[in-house]
C-alpha positions in Angstrom: 0.1 -0.3 0.2 0.9 3.9 -0.4 0.3 6.6 1.5 -1.5 9.6 0.5 -2.8 12.7 2.3 -6.1 14.0 1.6 -7.1 18.0 2.7 -10.2 19.6 2.3 -11.4 22.9 3.3 -15.3 23.5 2.4 -18.0 26.1 1.7 -18.6 26.3 5.6 -14.8 27.9 5.7 -14.7 26.2 9.3 -11.3 24.8 9.1 -9.0 22.4 7.1 -9.6 18.7 7.4 -6.7 16.5 6.7 -6.5 12.9 6.6 -3.9 10.0 6.0 -4.6 7.0 4.3 -3.1 3.8 2.6 -4.5 2.8 -0.6 -3.7 0.2 -3.2 -5.9 -2.3 -5.5 -7.8 -1.9 -8.7 -10.9 0.7 -9.0 -13.4 0.8 -8.4 -14.3 -2.3 -6.4 -11.1 -3.9 -5.8 -9.8 -1.1 -3.9 -8.1 -1.8 -0.5 -7.5 1.1 2.0 -7.5 2.3 5.8 -7.3 5.4 7.5 -4.4 5.9 9.5 -4.9 9.3 11.0 -7.3 12.4 10.7 -6.9 16.0 12.0 -9.3 18.8 11.9 -7.6 22.2 11.9 -10.2 24.8 12.9 -9.7 28.4 11.3 -9.6 30.9 14.1 -11.9 33.9 13.9 -8.7 35.9 12.3 -8.2 33.5 9.6 -11.6 32.8 8.8 -12.5 36.4 8.5 -9.7 36.7 6.0 -10.9 34.3 3.8 -14.7 35.3 3.8 -13.1 39.1 3.1 -11.5 38.1 0.4 -14.5 36.2 -1.1 -16.7 39.0 -0.8 -14.1 41.7 -2.0 -12.7 39.5 -5.0 -10.0 42.1 -5.5 -6.9 40.2 -7.2 -4.7 41.7 -4.4 -7.0 39.9 -1.6 -7.2 36.7 -3.6 -3.5 36.4 -4.5 -2.3 36.8 -0.8 -5.4 34.3 0.1 -3.6 31.9 -2.6 -0.5 31.9 -0.7 -1.6 32.2 2.9 -3.8 28.9 2.1 -1.0 27.1 0.8 1.1 28.1 4.1 -2.1 26.9 6.2 -2.3 23.8 4.2 1.1 22.9 4.4 1.3 23.3 8.2 -1.8 21.2 8.7 0.1 18.2 6.7 3.1 18.5 8.7 1.0 18.7 12.1 -1.0 15.3 10.7 2.3 13.7 10.0 4.0 14.6 13.3 0.8 13.3 15.3 0.8 9.8 13.2 4.2 9.6 13.7 5.0 8.9 9.7 7.9 10.3 7.9 7.2 12.6 4.6 9.4 10.4 2.9 6.5 7.6 3.2 3.6 9.8 1.6 3.3 9.4 -1.9 1.5 12.6 -2.5 -1.0 15.0 -1.0 -4.6 15.5 -2.8 -5.5 19.2 -1.9 -8.7 20.5 -2.8 -8.2 23.9 -2.2 -10.9 26.6 -0.8 -13.6 27.2 -3.6 -13.7 30.9 -3.9 -15.8 30.9 -7.0 -17.6 28.6 -9.3 -20.2 29.1 -12.1 -21.8 26.1 -13.6 -22.1 25.8 -17.4 -25.3 27.2 -19.0 -26.2 27.3 -22.3 -23.5 29.1 -24.5 -20.8 29.6 -21.7 -18.8 26.7 -20.4 -18.5 26.5 -16.7 -15.7 28.2 -14.6 -14.0 27.3 -11.0 -11.7 28.7 -8.9 -9.8 27.0 -6.2 -7.2 28.6 -4.1 -4.2 27.1 -1.6 -1.0 27.1 -3.8 -0.1 23.8 -4.2 3.8 24.9 -4.8 3.8 26.2 -1.5 2.4 23.1 -0.1 4.9 21.2 -1.8 7.6 23.2 -0.6 6.7 23.2 3.0 6.0 19.3 3.3 8.4 17.9 0.4 5.8 16.0 -0.8 4.3 16.1 -4.3 0.9 17.8 -4.5 -2.3 16.9 -6.7 -4.8 19.7 -7.0 -7.0 21.7 -9.1 -9.4 18.8 -9.5 -12.4 20.3 -11.1 -10.5 21.9 -14.0 -10.2 18.9 -16.1 -14.3 17.9 -16.0 -15.2 21.8 -16.6 -12.9 21.8 -19.8 -15.1 18.7 -20.7 -17.9 20.5 -20.5 -18.8 19.4 -17.3 -19.6 21.0 -13.6 -16.3 20.0 -12.2 -18.8 18.9 -9.5 -19.6 16.8 -7.4 -15.8 15.5 -7.2 -16.9 12.8 -4.5 -18.8 10.3 -6.1 -16.2 8.1 -7.9 -14.5 8.0 -4.2 -17.4 7.5 -2.4 -18.0 4.3 -4.3 -14.7 3.1 -3.7 -14.9 4.1 0.1 -18.6 3.8 0.8 -20.2 1.3 -1.2 -21.7 -1.4 0.7 -22.5 -4.8 -0.2 -25.9 -5.5 1.3 -27.7 -2.4 0.7 -28.2 0.8 -1.6 -27.1 4.2 0.1 -27.5 7.7 -0.1 -24.7 9.6 1.2 -25.5 13.1 2.0 -23.0 15.7 2.9 -24.5 19.0 4.5 -21.9 21.2 4.7 -22.0 25.0 3.4 -23.8 23.5 0.4 -25.6 19.9 0.2 -24.9 17.2 -2.1 -25.7 13.8 -2.3 -24.5 10.4 -4.2 -26.6 7.4 -4.5 -24.6 4.0 -4.2 -25.6 0.9 -5.9 -24.6 -2.3 -3.8 -20.8 -3.0 -4.2 -20.0 -4.9 -7.4 -23.5 -3.7 -8.9 -22.7 -2.5 -12.2 -25.2 0.3 -12.1 -23.9 3.9 -12.1 -24.0 6.1 -9.3 -26.1 9.4 -9.0 -24.8 12.4 -7.6 -25.5 16.3 -7.6 -25.8 19.4 -5.6 -29.2 19.7 -3.6 -28.8 23.3 -2.8 -27.7 25.0 0.3 -26.8 23.0 3.4 -25.7 24.8 6.3 -24.5 27.9 4.5 -27.5 30.1 5.1 -28.1 29.1 8.7 -24.4 29.9 9.5 -25.0 33.4 7.9 -27.9 34.0 10.0 -26.4 32.8 12.9 -23.3 35.3 12.5 -25.9 38.1 11.7 -28.1 37.6 15.0 -25.0 37.2 17.2 -23.2 40.0 15.3 -20.3 37.6 14.7 -20.2 35.6 18.1 -21.6 32.7 16.7 -20.7 30.5 13.6 -23.9 28.4 13.4 -27.4 27.3 15.3 -25.5 25.0 17.5 -27.7 22.0 18.3 -30.4 23.8 16.2 -31.4 25.6 19.3 -32.5 28.7 17.2 -34.6 26.5 14.8 -36.6 24.8 17.5 -37.4 27.9 19.2 -39.6 28.8 16.0 -42.0 27.4 13.6 -41.6 27.4 9.8 -43.1 30.6 8.1 -44.5 28.9 5.2 -44.4 32.2 3.1 -40.6 32.4 3.4 -40.1 28.8 2.4 -42.3 29.2 -0.5 -40.2 32.3 -1.9 -36.9 30.4 -1.1 -38.1 27.2 -3.2 -38.9 29.5 -6.1 -35.4 29.5 -7.0 -35.2 28.1 -10.3 -32.2 25.9 -9.2 -34.7 23.4 -7.6 -36.2 22.6 -11.2 -33.0 22.1 -12.9 -32.2 18.3 -13.7 -29.0 16.9 -12.8 -26.0 17.3 -13.8 -26.2 20.6 -11.5 -24.0 22.3 -9.1 -24.2 25.4 -6.7 -22.5 27.6 -4.4 -22.2 30.4 -2.2 -22.7 32.8 -5.3 -26.0 31.8 -5.2 -26.9 30.8 -2.0 -24.7 32.5 0.7 -24.7 35.5 3.1 -25.6 37.9 0.2 -29.0 36.0 0.1 -29.3 36.3 3.8 -28.6 40.1 3.7 -30.9 40.8 1.1 -33.8 38.7 2.8 -32.9 41.0 5.9 -33.5 44.0 4.1 -36.4 43.5 2.2 -38.5 41.5 5.2 -37.3 43.9 7.8 -35.6 41.7 10.2 -33.6 43.3 12.8 -30.2 43.1 14.0 -30.2 42.2 17.9 -28.0 44.7 19.8 -27.2 46.6 16.8 -27.2 49.8 18.4 -25.0 48.6 21.4 -23.0 46.4 19.0 -23.7 43.0 20.8 -25.8 40.5 19.5 -27.8 37.5 20.6 -25.7 34.5 21.7 -25.5 32.0 24.6 -28.8 30.7 26.0 -30.3 34.1 24.6 -32.6 33.5 21.6 -34.5 36.5 19.5 -38.0 35.6 18.9 -37.8 37.8 15.8 -35.4 35.3 14.4 -36.6 32.0 15.5 -39.2 31.7 12.6 -36.2 32.4 10.2 -33.8 29.6 11.7 -36.9 27.1 11.5 -37.5 28.1 7.9 -33.9 27.8 6.8 -33.7 24.4 8.5 -36.8 23.5 6.8 -35.6 24.6 3.5 -32.5 22.5 3.2 -34.5 19.4 4.6 -37.3 19.9 1.9 -34.7 20.5 -1.0 -32.8 17.2 0.0 -35.8 15.0 0.4 -37.7 16.8 -3.1 -34.2 16.1 -4.6 -34.2 12.5 -3.6 -38.0 11.8 -4.8 -37.4 13.4 -8.2 -34.1 12.7 -9.1 -32.8 9.3 -7.1 -36.2 7.5 -6.8 -37.4 4.7 -8.3 -33.9 3.6 -7.5 -34.0 1.9 -4.2 -32.9 3.6 -1.1 -32.1 1.5 1.5 -30.6 4.2 3.9 -29.7 7.8 4.0 -26.5 8.4 5.5 -25.8 12.1 6.9 -22.4 13.4 7.2 -20.7 17.0 7.5 -21.5 19.5 9.9 -25.4 19.3 9.5 -25.2 16.0 10.9 -24.6 17.4 14.0 -27.6 19.5 14.0 -30.5 17.7 15.8 -33.0 20.1 14.3 -31.9 19.5 10.6 -31.6 15.5 10.7 -35.1 15.4 12.3 -36.5 17.9 10.0 -34.9 15.7 6.9 -36.5 12.4 8.3 -39.9 14.4 8.3 -39.5 15.2 5.0 -38.5 12.0 3.3 -41.6 10.5 5.0 -43.9 12.7 3.6 -42.5 12.0 0.4 -43.0 8.2 0.6 -39.4 7.8 1.0 -39.2 5.5 4.0 -35.5 5.2 4.1 -34.2 5.5 7.6 -31.8 8.7 8.2 -28.3 7.3 10.1 -25.5 9.8 11.3 -22.1 8.9 12.8 -19.2 6.7 12.5 -20.8 3.6 12.4 -23.3 4.4 9.8 -20.9 5.4 7.4 -17.9 3.1 7.7 -15.4 6.0 8.5 -15.3 9.1 10.4 -18.0 11.6 8.7 -16.0 14.5 9.6 -13.1 12.7 7.6 -15.3 11.7 4.4 -14.3 14.6 1.9 -10.8 14.8 2.6 -10.5 11.1 2.2 -12.0 11.4 -0.9 -9.1 13.7 -2.1 -6.5 11.2 -0.9 -8.5 8.5 -3.1 -8.4 11.2 -6.0 -4.5 11.7 -5.4 -4.1 8.2 -5.9 -6.3 7.7 -8.8 -4.3 10.6 -10.7 -0.9 9.1 -10.1 -2.6 5.8 -11.3 -3.8 7.6 -14.4 -7.1 6.3 -13.8 -10.3 8.5 -14.8 -11.9 9.6 -11.6 -14.7 11.7 -13.0 -18.6 10.4 -13.4 -19.6 12.1 -16.7 -23.2 11.4 -15.7 -23.0 13.2 -12.6 -21.0 16.2 -13.7 -22.2 16.3 -17.5 -18.7 16.5 -18.5 -18.5 14.7 -22.2 -16.2 11.8 -21.3 -14.1 10.6 -18.4 -11.0 12.4 -17.4 -8.0 12.2 -15.1 -8.6 15.0 -12.5 -6.2 17.1 -11.0 -2.5 18.5 -11.8 0.7 17.3 -10.3 3.2 19.8 -8.7 6.3 18.0 -7.7 8.0 18.7 -4.4 11.5 20.5 -4.6 14.0 17.7 -4.8 16.0 18.2 -1.8 17.8 15.8 0.5 15.7 13.3 1.0 17.6 11.6 3.6 17.1 14.3 6.7 
C-alpha cells in the first residue's frame, strides 16, 4: 500500500480537514484502503474573516494573498498530521488538495463553466517536501462538465456497501448527495448538489449574534421557532430546484448575500445593533426563531425533493448524513420528516458506525483517493453526474522540491 494525504476546506469555511490513508488495489470495487490518521485544524476568527473578506472583496490583491496564505496553512496542517501520526514525509506518495473554492460558475447554455480553488500547491509542496495533486475540478470543467460533485467516484471506492443501496448526503455549506448501488453492482452512481446545506443558517447565526456564533448550535434557534410558509415558498421559488442533474451551486447563489437581501426586504432586525452586541448563548431572539426554523426546513425539503425527483425510483435503503449538518439534530429530524412525507421510507442515519468512517473525514478521504487515482492514471470523474463529455484523469501534479530526502 502507498500512503496519501487528503486535504479539504469546504464552503462552510470552518477549517482544514486532513487525513492520512493507505491505498492499493484496482478501482473501483477492488481497492483496499485504511485510514491511518485524521486531524481537523479549525480556522481561528482572524483566518476565517480573512477568507470570507477575500471571497466578498474579490480583488486580485486579496485573492493572490489568500492563495499564498492558504498554501502555507495547508502545508502546516499536513506537517501536524504527519507528526501526530509519527509518519515521515518520505512515506507519503502525494497530497491531494481540493483547495478553497472562491468562485464556481456552472455551465449554461452557451458559456462553459468556470471554477477557482485557491491554496497554492507549490507552497504546500515546498513546506512538506511531498508532491501535490490539486485543481481537481478543471479537467472535468474543460470537458463541458460542472467539475462537481467530485466525490462520487471516491464515494463508490470508500463507501459502497455489499448488502444495501445508500444515499450518502453531505451537508456542508452546500448540500450534495451520492446514491451508491450495492458494491459490485454495475449500475452507475447518481450524484449532484441539492442546494444550500448549512451556509444560510451559518450566515443567519453570524448576523443575529453579530459574529459571536458561527452556526445554529444543536439546532437551538430552529427549535425555538415555527416554519414561515410564505418565506419557505419564496426560497423554494429559485429556479435551481427545477434544474435536472447534472447540477451544482455555491455561495454565489446561496450565501450570506442572500441572507442580507432577505433581511433588508423583510425588515429582520439585527439584535443589539445599537450596542454592538448580538444575541448569543442561551438567548434566542423571538423575531429570528422563525427564520432559523424556515432555513432548516428549506435545506431538509430541498434534499428530500431531490431524492424523490432525481434518485427514486432507484432503491434507497438508507440515507447517511455527513458534514456539519449531521451534528444539527433539528436538521436531521426535519430531513426524516420530509422524506417520510414524500414516501421515501429510508432511515436517516448519522455517525461513524453508519458511514463506516469518521463522517468528518469523508471529504478529505475522497481527495486522498483522487490523488491516488491521478498517480495511477485512472479517470475519476463520473460524467453522468457532472455532465462532462468523457471520463478524465483529474488534477494537476506539482512535484516537491528535490531536496535531500535523507534528512
